[in-house]
N, C-alpha and C positions, 0 to 999 in steps of 0.2 A: 504494500500500500504506500503510495506516494502522498506526502503531506507538504503543502507549500502555499504561499500567497498566490491568489489567482491573477490572471491577466485580465485586462479590461474587457476583452470580448467574452471572457468566461463569466462575466456578470449575468449574462443571459441564462447560463446553466445554473448558476447559484440561485437566481430568482425562480427558475423552474422547479428545482427540487424543494425550495421553500414552500411554494404553492402546493406541491404534492404532499410534503411531510405534515404541513399544518392544515391540510384539507381546505384550503382557501382558494377558490378559483379566481380567474380574472387577470392572468398574466397579460401585460400590455402588448407585447410583440408576439406575432404568430410563430416566428422562427428566428434563428440567430442572424440570418442575413438581414431581416427587417430591423432587428435591434441595432446591428452595426450601422446600417444606413441611417437610422434615426439619430444615433449618437453623433455621427459625422456631420449631419445636417445641423445639429444643435451646437456643435463645437468643432470648428475646422482643424483645431490642433489635437483633437482626440486621437490617440494612438491605440489601436485595438490590441497590440502586442505588448504594451507597457504594463508593468506590474502595478496592481491596484493596492494601494496602501490600506492595511488593516483588515482585509478580507482573506480568510483562509479556507482551504478545502482539502478533502481527501479524495484521491483518485485510485481506481482499480482498473488496470488496463487502459488508462487514459480517460476513463469514464468517471465523472464526478459523483460521489456517493454520500458526501456529508460536508457540512460547512459550519464555520463560526465567524461572526463579525466582531470587530474590536474597536468600536467608536472611541475617539479620544476626547477627554474632558480635562478641564482644570477644576479642582475642588478646593474648598476652604477646609483648613484643619488647624485648630489651635492658633488662629490668627495669621497663618501663612497660606500660601497657595501652592498646590502640588499636582503633578500629573497623575491622572487616573484613567484606566482603560475599562470601559464597559464591555460586557460579554453579552452578545445578542444573536438572534437568528440561528441558534444552535439546532442542528438537525442532522439526521441520517436517514437515508431512504429506508423504507420498511424492511426490505430484503437484506439490509446490511446492519440492522440494529443488533445490539448485544455482541458485536464483533470487534469492539475496541476503536470504532471510528471516531466518536466524539472524544474519548479519552486521549487518543493519539493526537488529535488536533489541539486539544487543550494543553497537552504537555509541550507541544511546539510553541503555542501562543505564549505560555508563561515564560519560556526561555527567551523568546523574542522581546516581549514587553519589558522584561527586566533589563535586557541589553539596550533597549530604547529609552530607558530612564523613567519608566513608570514607578510610582511609589505605592499606589493602591489599585485595586481592581474591584468592581462591583458587578453583580449580576442578579437577575430574577430567575430563580431556579425552577426546573421541572422536577428536581429531586434534591432535597437538602442533603441526604446521605451521600449521593454521588459526588456532589461538589465539595462536601466536607473532606472527602478523600483527595480532592485537588487543592486542599489548603484553605478553602473558604469556610466562613462561619456565619451564623444568623446575624443580621444587622437590619438597620432601618426599621426599628420597631415603631409602629404607628398605632394610635388609638382612634377608632372611628366612633363618634358620638352621634346619636339621634336626639335632638333637643327640640322640644316644642317651642314654637315661635312665642307662645304666651309666656314662656319662662325667660325670655330675653328682657333685661331691664331697660326702661326708658332713660333718656339722658339728653341734655342739651350741651353739645360740645362745640357748637359754633362751626365755622368753616363751611365747606360745601363738598358734596359728592358729585363727581364728574364722570360721565360715561366715557370710557376710553375708546376713542375713535381715530385719533391722529397719532402720528409717530411721536409728537411732543408729549402726548399723554403717556405713552408707553415708556418714554424716557424718564418721566416722573416715577412710573411704577418700577422701572429698573433701579432707580436710586433707592427706593424703599426696600426692594428685594435685596440689594447688596448689603444694606445696613442689617437686615434681618439674617441673611444667610451667613455673613462672615462670623457670626457668633456661634455657628453650628459646625458640626463635623460632617464632612463628605458632601455638603451642599455644593451644587455646581456653580462655578463662575460663568455667568451667561454672557456670551459675546453678542455682537450685533446680529449675526445670522440666527441665533436662537431667539432673540426678541423679534426678529422679522417673522419667524415662523409663528410666534404667538400673535403678532400683530395682524396676520392674515385671517385669524379667526373672527368672523363677524357675527354679532348676535342674530341678525336677521337671516343669515345663511347657515351658520354652523350651530346656532343655539347656545353659544358660549359668550358670556357677558362679563366684562370687568368694569368695576367702579373704583375710582381712587378718591381718597379723602384728603383734602387740603385744609389746613387750619386757617385761622383768621388772618394770619400773615401770608397766606398763599403757599405755605410750605407743604409738599406732599409727605404724608406720614403713615399712610396705610392704604391697602387695596384688597379687594375681594373679587375672585373670579368664580363664577358659578354657572350651572345649567339647571334645567328643571328635570327632575327624575320622577319615576312612578314606581310605587311599591304597593302591590296588592290593590291596585285601583286608586290609591291615594297619591296625589301630586305632592312633591316636596322639593325644597331648595337644596340642591346638591352642590356644596361648596368644594370646588376643585383646588383652589389655592387661596391662602389667606396670609398676608405678610404685613408687618407693622414695625414701627421703629421704637415704640414704648407702650406702656400699659394704658395710657390715656387713648392712644390711637386704636388699640385693640377694643377698648370699651366703646369707642365711637363707632367701630364697625358693627358691634353687636347691637347697639342702639339703632343703627341704620337698618339692620335686618328686621327688627321689630316694626319700625315705623313704615318700612316699605312693603313688607310681605305679610304682616298680620292680617288675617281674613282671607288671604289668597292661598296660602299653603299651611298645612298643619304643623310641619316640623322642618328643620334643616338637618342635613347630614354633613358633618364636618370632621375631617381627618387631620390630626395634629401629631407631632412627635410624642411618643410615649414618655410619660413623666411630666408632661405639661397638662396637668389636671385642670381642664377648663371649667369643671363643674362649679367652681367658686365664683365664676362670672355670672351665674344665673340665679334667679330668685327661688326656684324650686328644683330639688335634686331628685326626688323620687321618680320622676318621669324620664330622667335622662339615662339612656342606655349606652354603654361603652363596650367596645370589643377591641382587644389589642392583638395584633399579628405582626410578624416579621414580613416586611415587604420584599426583602432581598437578602443577599449575603455579601460579605466583604472579605477581601484578602489583602494582607500585606504582601506586596511584591518585593520590596526592598526593605529588609529589616533595619539595616543601619540608618537609612534615610528616615524611616518612620520613627525610630527611637529619637533621632536628633530633631525631629519636628515637634515632639511633645513638649509642652510647657508643664513641667512637674511642679508639684507643691512641696517645697522644701529641697534641701541640698543633701547630697550623700552619694554613695557608690553601691551599686548592686551588680551581681554577676548572674546573668540569665542565660540558661541553655535553651537553644531553639533547634527543633527538628523540622526540616522541610524536605519532603520527598521529591519535589519537582524543581526547586531552585537551590542547588547545592551551596551557592554563595551565602545563603542565609543560615546554613547549618553551623553549629558550634556554640561555644560559650562566649557571651558578649559582656564586656565590662562597660556598664552604663553609669556615667558620672554626671550628676546634676549640680551645676554651680551657677554663679551669677551670670555667666555668659551663655547659659542654656545647657543643653545636654551634649555630651560627647560620647560616642559609642565606638568601641574597637574590639576586635577579637582578643580573647584572653585564653591561653592554654595553661593546663596544669593547675586549675583552681576548682574548688568545689562550688557549684552554683547555689545561690540562695533560692532560685526558682527554675524549674524545667517545664517546658511547654511545647506542644506541637504548634506549628505556625497557624493552624486554624483557630485554636483557643487564644493564642497571642493576638491574632487579628481582632477578635471580638473585644479583648481586654484593652488593647491600645487605642482602638477607635471609640471606646467608651460605651460599648453596648452593655457591658457589665463591669462593675467596679471591683476592686480587690476584696472588699468585704464579702462578696458573693463568689469568690474563687472556688469554693467547695462544690459549686454546681458544674465545674469542669473536672471530672475525675482523672483526666489525663495530665492535669497540672499538679506538680509537686512543689510544695513550699518548704524550704529548710531553714528559714530565718529571715532576718532583716525586714520584718513586716512593715515597719514605719516607712522605710524608703519605698518599698513596693506599693504601699497604699497611696503615696504621693505621686507615683508614676502612673498607676492604673486607676484613673478617676472616671466617673460617669460623664458622658458628653451627650449633648443633644444631636442625634442623627436625623437628617432628613435629606431626601433627594427626590425632587418632583419629576425629574427627567426619566423617560423610559427609552430603552434601546433593545 
């Protein structure tokens, strides 16, 4: 089996097997010749034989049998910005499943993205157990609440709510998003192309609406994006994204929901990072239902860079042994020193580690999915001492990533 990045003309084959594997009809081009012709007409510089960045496939006898896409993002983490690779479009043709196709592609992908400078990787799994063996662990814990509109408190916060229709409006939303996202772990740094994709969604065409709140000084401080959902015949407000710069801005959004939708919809459905218990915002708690799930999995691609990205609480030195089956450069005992200048991580031989962990568990702990006080929930993690330093290193962090890939 050959595993490699695809060529531009092979995007047709990749799209075809994706439609087959996910049982979604509707491939745009009837054959490869039509695909190549269309691509050349859209871009005169397009080279059908050039390597396509980030798209991998497995071939048997020259025939494509499986694929993995690796879209590139920049994400916030502990005040910094780092390279992250998403994993998407994972598929193998039915006749080639359970034959190591996806595993083989993933092993090649992990080697490549490490060499390309990725620090993190995130995916939305078809199987948690499968990807745990690839070094990933549960992440992006989100709680979905159903809240009756009548429970939303009233308030007069001044300012105005503006329907986002122009690029200037979305520039205001982007400023709010950046303030909110940079306080989180693994939230995407959105570039202009990402906001352009959001901007193309029109309320009258796509049913997706965004309102932004500006205070009395005209400063944008919050926005809400929603569509209308239906549950057992009942219409409800389905909040897709909610970002704010401070608590007053958040309360202004909740007041807007009551004032604008009371009498039209029975409840709103809102999803927020787990740990952000929004029930305190509302007047009645008994009717609020919440369900928490992991939306995805995360993986540390580069252990050294991740250790050095962390802003630890307190100073000290810890020796941490890491096991990584796919990326050997991560293996070994790491001397992790936290000082005034941040963290410095280097390999250390011949010392007894104060903690040993597989990279999957380390990924969840360093990205803040679980803090050190709950390390016992990872039976593969062994702690031998230095608990004060470790508790300052492995702190809970707010995870969220709205992007899908």
